[in-house]
N, C-alpha and C positions, 0 to 999 in steps of 0.2 A: 283300140278302145281306151278311153280315159275314164276311170272310175274314181269318183270322189267318195271316200268312205265316211265322211263326216259332214252331214247336212242336217239342219234342224228346221222345223216348220215355224220360223220366226215371223212369217208374214200372214199367219192365219187371219181370217176375217175377224173384225172387231167384236162380233157377237160372242166369240169364244172367251175373250177376256172379260166381257160384261157378265157372262154366265159365271165365270170363276169368281168375280167380285161378289156376286150374289151368294155363291156357295160359301165363301169366306165369311160373309155377313151372317150366314145361317149358323155358323159355329157358336155365336153368342146368342142368336135369336132364331130358334128353330122355325119360326113362322116365315122367315125370309129365305129358307132353303129352297132352291129351285129344283124342279124335276128335271131329269135327263131329257125328257121329251120337250121341255121348254126351249132347248137349244136347237135352233133350226138354221142350218147352213146348206144352201143349195149347191148342186154340182157347178152351176155357173159361177157362183161366188168362189168356190175352190179353184176353178180354172183361172179366173181373173187373178186371184192372189198368187198363183204360181206363174202364169204366163208373163205377167208384167214384172216379175221379180226373179225368182231363182232360175226359171227356164230361160228368161231373156239373158241373164248373166252367163248361164252355161253355154248358150249359143255364141255369145260374144267372145267368150274365153276359150271355147273349144273343148269343153268336157262333155261326156256322153251320158253318164249314169251316176246318180247320187244315192247313197245309202241314207235314207231319210227317216229321222226320228223326231219326236216332239221337242219343242223348244226347251233347252236345258234349264235355263233360268226360271222357266215356268213350272218345272217339276215341283219345286218347293215342298219337299217331303216333310219339312218341319211344321207345316201348317195343318192343324187339325189332327184327326186320328186316322187309323187305318181305313175306316170306311170312307173318309174324305179323300184320301189318296187313291183308294181303289176306284172310286167313281170317276175321279179326275183322270187317272191313267187310262181307264177304259175309253173315255171320250177322246182323249188326245191320240191314243193309238188307233182308234177307228178312223179319225180324220186323216192320219198319215196313210192308212190302208186305202182310203178312198182316193187320195192323191195318186197312189201307186196304180190304182185301177184306171184312173182318168189319163195318166201319162205312163203307161207300162214300159215304154222304151227308155224312160228317163229317170224314173224313181222306183226304188224298192225299199220296203219299210224295215226299220229296226224299232224295237219296243222300249218304252220306259216302263219301269216296274213300280207297283204301288207300295213303295217302301214307306215306313213310318218309324220314327225314333222309338227304340225299345221294343219293337215288335219283331217277332221271329220272322226271318226272311222267307221261311217256308210258306208264309201266307201269300207271297208273290207268285207262287208256282202256277195257280190257275190262270192268271193273266198271261204269264209267259207261255203256257201251253196253248192257250187260245190264239195268241199272236203268231206262234210258229205254225200250228196246225190249220188254223182257219184263215189267217191273213198272209201267210207265206213270209213272215219276218225272217231275216237272215242273221240277225244279231240282236243284242240287248244293250241298253245303257245301264250300268250298275253304279249307284251312288255310294261311295265308301263312307259318306258322312251325311246321313239323313237329317242330322240335327241342324244343318245349315251354318256350319262354321264353328261349332263347339266340340266336335269330334268325340261324341259320347259312345260311338259304336266300337266294338273290338276291331283290331286290325284285320285286313283282308286274309291274313294267314290263319285266322281263328276258325274253329269248327262252326262257329255261329253262321258262317256264310256257306257251309258245305251243301245245304239243300239246293241252293242255286247252282253251285258248281256241278253237282251231280246231274242236274237237268241240262246244263250247258254241254256236258260231255255226252249225254245221251243223244241230244239233238245235233251235236257237232256245230255249235254256234259260239262265236267269240263274244266277249263283253267289252265294250268301251267303258273304261273307268272314268266316269264323268260326274262331278258334283253339280249342285244346283245353286240357287241364290244363297248368298251369305247373309245371315241376320246378325252377324257379329260385326260391330262397327270397326273392328281392327282390320278386317279383311275385305277389301273391295272385291266384289263378286268376280269380275272377269280379269282384273289386273293382278289380284293376289290369290284369292281363294282357289280359282281354277288351277293356277300354276303350282300353288302349294300342294294341292291334292295330287297332281300328276307326279310330283317329286316324292310325296309321301307314299303313294301307292307303290312306286318302284322300290323304295327303301323297305317297306313292309314285306315285300316279296323277297328282297335280298337277304333280310335277316332271318328268313324262315326256310322251311323245306316243303313249302306248299306243293311244288310241282313234282315232288316224289309221290305224294298222295294222288295227284291229278296230272299225270305226265302228258295228257293231250289237251289240257285246259289252255285257252288262249285269251290273253288280255291285250287290248289295244289302248295304249296310253296316249291321249290326244295332246294337241298344242306342242308337238315336237318333243314331248316327254318332260315338259317343265324345265327344271335345272339339270336334268340327267345328262344330256350330251355335253353340255358346257363343263360339267364337273365329273366327267367320266373317270378321270384319274382318281378322284376322291372315292368314287364308288368301287372301283377296282381295288383300291387300297383297303377300304373298309371290309370288303369281302375277304381279302387276304387275311386281315387281322382276325376276322371271325371264323377262319378256317373253312371258308366256303370254297367250292370249286371256282374255276375261272368263270367270269360272267357269261361267256359264250356258251358254256355248258350248263351253268347254274340257272340262267334266266332267258337267254335269247332263243331258246327253242319254244318259248311260251309267251314272250312279251314282244310287242311290236309298237312302233311309233308312227304318228301321222305327220303330215307336212304343214300343219296349221301354224306356220312360223312366218311372220310377216315382214321379213326383209332378206335381201340376198345373202349377207354374211351369216345369218342364222341358218338358212338352208344349206349353205356351203359347209358350215360346221357339222350340221346334222348328218349330211351324206358322207362326210369324211370320217366321222367318229363312229357312227352306228353302221353296221353292215347293211348294204343295200337291200338284202333279202328281208330285213326287219323294218323297212320304211315303206309306208303306204301313202299314196297321194290323197290329200284332203285340203279343203279350203275353209270349212265352216262358214260358208257364204250363204245367205246374208246373215252375219253374226255380230260378234263383239266389236270388230274393227271394220267400219264401213266406209271410211273416208278415203281420200286420194292422198298419196304420199307426195308432198311438195318436192321431194328430192328426185323423184322419178316421173311424176305426172301420171302414175297408174295407181289403181286401187291397191291398198295394202294387202287385201285378201285375194288378190289375183295370183295365187301361188304357182300356177302353171308357168308363169313367166320366170319364176326363180328356178324351177326344175329345168326349164329349157336352157337357162344361162349357166347352170351348175356344170362342173367338170365331170360329166357322166358319159358313159358310152351309150349308144342306142339300145343295147341290150339292158343296161342298167335302168334307163328311162322306162323301157317297156315293163320291167319288173315293178318299178314304183307306180306306174300308171295303171297297170292291169294285172300282171302276173301274180304279184304278192297278194292282191285283194282276192283273186280267185282261190288262192291257196288258204288264206286265213278265213275266208267266208265260203266254206264248201257249198252251202245252200245257195249262195249267190252264183257260184260257178255252175251249179246244176240248173238253176233257172235260166242262165244265159245259154247253156248248151241245149236246153229244151227249145229255145228259140233259134237255134242254129248259129249262135254267136260264140 
């Protein structure tokens, strides 16, 4: 089985975006605020949005199951207040759950949280609980920068985040550390802000002792870990100067990386530098990079091609494609075993 641990609902019916635009307009003029009941998306619309897009690509490329969460750039936690984020998260999470019910063999949900700048993360717990207990979510997306590129929140090692970590440990779910839209003109959303955040999250963990407090906490850093694999020697050296343990002991029992790296040399570097047991297959398809690479004639985000071409043994490929995902996402493993898979 090939499990893609990083998929977003980027192809949701247009009615979702239209409702969101109304919600944003309502921040300035309450008379324009839409009701949740005003959003009407049928099962047939959901089927069409998936069958013609993500599911078609999965079948073409040979992947089986996607961990599916709301569109990352649409989380936009910097917009409005907690109530705005809470309503928006609930709507988006319900849609991903509905997709997972319509296509149970191909999609399983992960939740966005109703984060808001300056608001206690404990306010996210009710949505997290609902998504795990009612929707069967197997993970969450955690935004380390709800301000949208201004980084006003404490680092991930701060006790500010502990209410979420405590719930993650209780449910044995991992968090993908994933920012949203950048509203800072200095940082392009997908080309800079995402990769900056990946690198920043890793460094925040490196300089702390977070995993002494939460030895079973699991973070998945997407997009191949940003700059981390490429500068592994720098991070090893900084850990040494900070009198931290070797990175294998200090971080790699808790931090994992996905394969959303869109060229062969990048995947080759990732799988040579990072232990295979810390690498999970992902494509983020249909996502930030949707075009065809003129050098190869294939889609940039067809990451399975890169794994197949990498210098890996069959056992290592199996670990990346399936084994590691089952270990990092225990609730995913349990759901598959319940189906006899």
